[in-house]
Backbone as ProteinMPNN parsed JSONL, in Angstrom:
{"seq_chain_A": "MAKGTKETPLMKQYNAIKAKYPDALLLFRVGD", "coords_chain_A": {"N_chain_A": [[3.157, 6.619, 9.051], [0.685, 7.645, 11.433], [0.968, 7.233, 14.983], [-0.634, 4.434, 16.451], [-2.371, 4.083, 14.379], [-4.14, 1.885, 12.357], [-3.136, -0.328, 9.752], [-4.564, -0.242, 6.599], [-6.303, -2.638, 4.458], [-5.63, -2.032, 1.79], [-3.237, -0.569, 2.045], [-1.657, -2.558, 3.173], [-1.476, -4.331, 1.032], [-0.221, -2.651, -0.823], [2.258, -2.122, 0.468], [3.328, -4.723, 0.576], [3.649, -5.372, -2.151], [5.327, -3.289, -2.938], [7.583, -3.841, -1.435], [8.458, -6.121, -2.701], [8.86, -5.249, -5.307], [10.617, -2.73, -5.459], [11.293, -0.63, -7.236], [9.114, -0.189, -8.797], [6.272, 1.568, -10.112], [3.308, 1.938, -8.554], [-0.101, 1.693, -9.239], [-3.314, 2.28, -8.099], [-6.769, 1.749, -8.328], [-9.272, 3.329, -6.723], [-12.449, 3.271, -5.273], [-15.325, 3.882, -7.321]], "CA_chain_A": [[1.813, 6.613, 9.596], [0.557, 8.14, 12.794], [0.971, 6.194, 16.008], [-1.939, 3.891, 16.775], [-3.196, 3.954, 13.182], [-4.073, 0.544, 11.781], [-2.87, -0.384, 8.322], [-5.728, -0.696, 5.847], [-5.975, -3.722, 3.522], [-4.979, -1.467, 0.603], [-1.849, -0.247, 2.386], [-0.952, -3.833, 3.345], [-1.188, -4.817, -0.315], [0.767, -1.728, -1.398], [3.562, -2.349, 1.103], [3.824, -6.044, 0.181], [4.105, -5.295, -3.546], [6.447, -2.347, -2.989], [8.746, -4.533, -0.881], [8.902, -7.082, -3.712], [9.268, -4.498, -6.502], [10.848, -1.372, -4.944], [11.425, 0.388, -8.281], [7.882, -0.13, -9.587], [5.266, 2.587, -9.836], [2.059, 1.214, -8.331], [-1.329, 2.459, -9.447], [-4.496, 1.632, -7.549], [-8.043, 2.41, -8.588], [-10.031, 3.295, -5.477], [-13.786, 3.798, -5.508], [-16.009, 3.425, -8.553]], "C_chain_A": [[1.816, 7.11, 11.028], [0.557, 6.968, 13.775], [-0.457, 5.73, 16.281], [-2.859, 3.737, 15.57], [-3.023, 2.556, 12.611], [-3.858, 0.642, 10.283], [-4.105, -0.946, 7.614], [-5.324, -1.847, 4.928], [-5.256, -3.212, 2.272], [-3.514, -1.162, 0.894], [-1.028, -1.514, 2.625], [-0.543, -4.385, 1.99], [-0.108, -3.963, -0.967], [2.157, -2.021, -0.839], [4.165, -3.695, 0.714], [4.376, -6.011, -1.241], [5.335, -4.405, -3.651], [7.716, -2.992, -2.435], [9.335, -5.504, -1.908], [9.462, -6.389, -4.952], [9.515, -3.037, -6.131], [10.926, -0.278, -6.005], [10.16, 0.567, -9.109], [7.009, 1.045, -9.154], [3.936, 1.859, -9.719], [0.87, 2.147, -8.489], [-2.499, 1.649, -8.916], [-5.723, 2.439, -7.927], [-8.896, 2.227, -7.335], [-11.39, 3.943, -5.723], [-14.381, 3.183, -6.755], [-16.026, 1.932, -8.646]], "O_chain_A": [[2.815, 7.009, 11.74], [0.185, 5.849, 13.421], [-1.379, 6.544, 16.334], [-4.003, 3.308, 15.717], [-1.9, 2.095, 12.406], [-4.333, 1.571, 9.63], [-4.622, -1.998, 7.991], [-4.139, -2.022, 4.643], [-4.369, -3.889, 1.751], [-2.644, -1.463, 0.076], [0.163, -1.547, 2.317], [0.583, -4.849, 1.809], [0.813, -4.489, -1.591], [3.119, -2.153, -1.594], [5.379, -3.802, 0.54], [5.446, -6.559, -1.508], [6.279, -4.729, -4.371], [8.812, -2.712, -2.921], [10.55, -5.687, -1.978], [10.412, -6.871, -5.57], [8.695, -2.181, -6.461], [10.654, 0.885, -5.707], [10.133, 1.387, -10.027], [7.01, 1.453, -7.992], [3.484, 1.232, -10.677], [0.845, 3.248, -7.94], [-2.653, 0.473, -9.245], [-5.715, 3.668, -7.856], [-9.201, 1.102, -6.94], [-11.477, 5.024, -6.306], [-13.984, 2.1, -7.186], [-16.556, 1.379, -9.61]]}, "name": "protein", "num_of_chains": 1, "seq": "MAKGTKETPLMKQYNAIKAKYPDALLLFRVGD"}
């Protein structure tokens, strides 16, 4: 991420899950 950029709630969730399951493929539905 660029310097000074805040982490969005979605990225916080993504990073938390990815840290717990590093080999998993995560799919998020955004919008709609």
